[in-house]
N, C-alpha and C positions, 0 to 999 in steps of 0.2 A: 645534453640529455638525449640526443638523437638515438643513442644505442638502446634506449628503453622503449622505443616505438618501432612499428613496422615502417619500412622505407622502400622506395623504389630507387633504382640506380640511374644516375645521369652518366651515360657512358662517355668516356673520353676517346679521342681518336689518336692521330699522330701528334705527339707532344711538340710544342714550340717553346722551349724553355726561355725564361727571361734572360737576357744578357746581364752579366755582372759589370757594373760601372768600373772604370779604371781606378776610382777611389773607393771601391767597395769596402765597407766597414773600416775605413781608415780614420774616422772621426769618432771619438768617444761620445756617448750620450751625455746630455747636460744633467747636472744635479737635479734641476727642476723636473726633467722628464722622468728620471728614476724615482723621484718622490711620487709622481702620479702613478707610475707602474706599480710601485709597492702598495700604495693606498688602495688602488682599484683592481689589482690582480690582473694586470696585462699578461696575456699568453703569447701574443705575437705583435711585433711592431715593424713595419716596413716603410722605407722612404724610396720611392722610385722617381728618379730624375732623368729626364730625356730618354725615357723608355728603357732604362737600365736600373737594376737594383743597386742603389747607392748605399743603403744601410738596411740591415735586418737583424732582429734579435728575437729569441724565443725564451720563454720562461715556463716554469711549472711542468717540466717534462715534455713540452711541445717542441716540434721542429718544423721544418719547411713542408713536410707532408702531412702533418697532423690536421685532422678535420675538426672543425668547430662549428657550432650552430649559428647560422646567419640571423636567426629570428627575422625581424622585418626587413633586413637587407633584401630578402627574397621579393618584397613588393616591387623594388626597382627592376628586378629580373622579369617579373610578370608583365610589367609595363613595357619592357623591352620586347617581350614576346608579342604583346599587342601590336607594337610597331612593325614587327616582322610579319605578322598575319595581315596587317593592312598593306604592307609592301607587296605581299604575295597575292593580294586580292581575296583572301579568305575572310577578311572583315572589310566592310565597305569604307569605313573611316571612323573617326572619333564620334561622329553624330549618329552612328547606327544604333537603333533602339535595342535595349536589352530584351524587349519582348519578341524581337525577331528570332532570338535563340530560345527563349523560354516564354511561351504564350501565357503562362500563369501570371506574368506581370503585364497585364493588358488593360487594367482598369485604374482609374484615379491617377495619383502621382506616379504609380508604377509604370504606366504606359509612356511616360515622358522621360524616363531614365535612359541615358545613353551609355555606351561603353566608355566614352570620354569622361562622363560624370563619375563613373566608378574609378577610373584611373587617377582622377584629380581630387578624389575625396569630396565630391560635391553632389552626392546622390540623394541626400535626405533619408538614408536608410534608418530604420528603427533598430538601433544597435547600441549596446553599452560597452564602451571601450575601457573596461576596468580589468587589470591583470591579476590583482591579488584578492578579489572578492570571489568566493566559491560559487556565488549565485549569478555572476555576470555571464552574458552569452559568450564573451571572449574566452573566459575560462572553460566554459562548457565545450566550446568549439575545439579547444586544444585537446580535450580528452574524449570527445564524442566519437562514436564509431560509425556514424552515417551523416557526413557533412552535407551531402546532396539533399537529404530529407530536411535537415535543419534549415538550410539556406532557402529552399523553395517554399518554405512556410513563412518567410518574412514579408514585411511590407515596407513601403517608403512613406514616411509620415510627414515629410516636408517637401516643398517644391524643389525639384532637382535643378542643378545648374546655376544656383544662385550664390551659395556660400560654401566655403571650405569647412569640413569637419572630419577629422581623421578617424576612420572606422575600419577595422580589419575586415569586416564583412564585405566591404566594397571589393577588396582584392580577391576574396574567396569567390565571389560571384564572377569577377572578371576571369579568374582561372577556369571556372566552369564554362564560360563563354568560349574561351580559347580551346578547351577540350572539344567542344562541339564544332567549332569553326574549322579546326585543323584535323579532326578525326584522329588525334593522337593524345596520349597522356601528356601532361605537362612535362614530365621527366624526359620523355622521348623528344618532344618538340624543343625543349631547351638544349638537349644534347645535339640534335641535328642542326639547329639554327645558330647556336652560339658556342656550346662547349667544344664541339669538334672543329668548327671553322676557326675559333680563336686559339686552338692548340692547347687547351687545358692539359696540364701535366698528369692529372689524376682524375679518375671517375669520382663523382660526388653522390650524395644521397639526398633524397627528398622525403620528408616524413609523410606517411599516409594516415588517414583516419582509421583504416582497418585493412589488413592484408587481403581479405576476401573482397571487400568493397572497392578498395584501391584508388581512392581519390586523394590527390596531394593536398596538403594544407598550404594553399596558394599564398596565404598572407604571411607565411613564415617558413623557417626550418629547412633550408638547404644547408647541408653539412659539407664543407670543403675547407681548403687551406687558404692562408693569407695570399699566397702568390696567385692562385686561381681567382680568388675574389677580385684581385686588382685588375684583372683583364677587362671587367666591365668599366672600370674607371678609364682605362686607355681607350676603349671603344668609344665612349662618350666624349672624351677629350679630343678625339680625332673625328668627331662628327659622323660616327657610324662606319668609318673605314677601319679595316684591320690589315695592316701591312700591305696596303694597295688593293685589298678586296672589300667591296661594298657589302656590309652586313645589314645595316640599317639606313633608312633614308635620312639625309642630313636635316631636312625640315622637321622630321619627327623628333630627332635628337634636340634640336633647338627648342621646339615646343615643350619637350619634357623638362628642360632645365630653365624654363621661363615661368614666372608665377602666372597662374590663370587669373587670380583675383588680386587687385592691387591692395586690398585690405589684408591679404594673407601672403606676404612676400616670401614667406619661409618655405613654400611648397609649390611645385609645378605639377607635372604628371608623373607621379611615382618617385620623384627625386626631391631631396631637401636642398635648400638654397641659402646657406649662411653667408653673411658678409662680415669681413673682419679686416681691420687695419687698411681700409680702403680697397680691399681686393674682394672680388666676387668668387665664391667657391660653389661647387655643387657636390652632393654626397649621397651615398647609400648609408642607411642608418638602421641599426637594429637594437632591440632591448638589451640592456646590460652593457652597452658600450661597444657594439660592433660597428665600426666605421670604415668606409672607403671614401676618402676626402680628395677632391680633385681641384687643382688650380691650373686652368689650361694655359694662361699666358706664361706662367713659369714652368710649364711642362712638368708638373709635379703631382704625384699621387702618394697619399699617406694612408696606410692601412693599420688599424688598431683593432685587435680582437682581445676579449678578456671576460672577466667574471662580473665586473660591476661598472657602473657609470656614476658620475657625480650627481648628487641630488640637487634639485633646483625647481624652478617653476614648471608649469605644465609643458612637458617635452613636445607636445604636438603644436605648441605655439612658440616657445622659446628654445634656444639651444643651450645646453648645459656647459658649465665652465670647462669641463675636461676637453671638450671639442676644441675650444679656442686654445687651451694649453698645449694640446698635441700639435696644433698648427704653429704656435709661437716657438715651441722648443725645437721643432723640425727646422724652422727657418734659422734659428740660432746655430744649429749644427751645420747647416748649409753655408752660413756666413760667419765663420769663427773669427 
């Protein structure tokens, strides 16, 4: 639905196309994988093995250049941008207070919130994470035309830094911090720091709250294609290096893909952390089944984009069955 909203452009630079694996598309998808594709409306499915595209298939009129809405996959990108801003000295570290950037948050619990609390979903923000209620603040934020005003009017109702609670408002505030710290729009900073250095093949779009006001919806809504989404998986798999060039500090990458709280092993700093069949994965994850799944020891990246995800328990606590199914079926294809 990104075409229905105002967008800023994330400019690409010199493209670095993914190599095609020697076995590119030589293996047929499993019957199980096709069942999931049909049931949930997959539009793109990629398997990248040893940094080469081993398998890719598109559906519903999509192809390798078709843009699709990231939804909350963008949260992982924003956390990556925080890592870059720390690396460049524009943010002092994960412990820097939010109030350094927005003095409005200088009293009560507000004063104790750090940028790391925002990135790890541990701020205690007063926010209702409901997607289908017309009255929830998440829904209002999606359609509101002045996100700055909305966000700066919020409070933190619980002690920060103590517990994980997934709230999109955290990432929106983090995006506003980055805008101030870097003196750039999020789209420009993402372009300069990641899109161009990683050789994205196509420019992307980031939804704005309003063309005139021009602030990105930091918690969601980067529109790009499956191949370019996969670049973040490779960057994190390689601990912040991109083909010999350091883009992120390796310590920040490790911190991001490690749970902050032992009681909430499913989440680190902006990244999801599923475990399956004795293997530890990390992933970017968005509403309706947008997934970039990484298994570093096997040098494997799986990308799935589509219209729906499997229903199940609270997705901020548990992983839905389709995630495990895409992993299982990809491994079956790789080991016929």
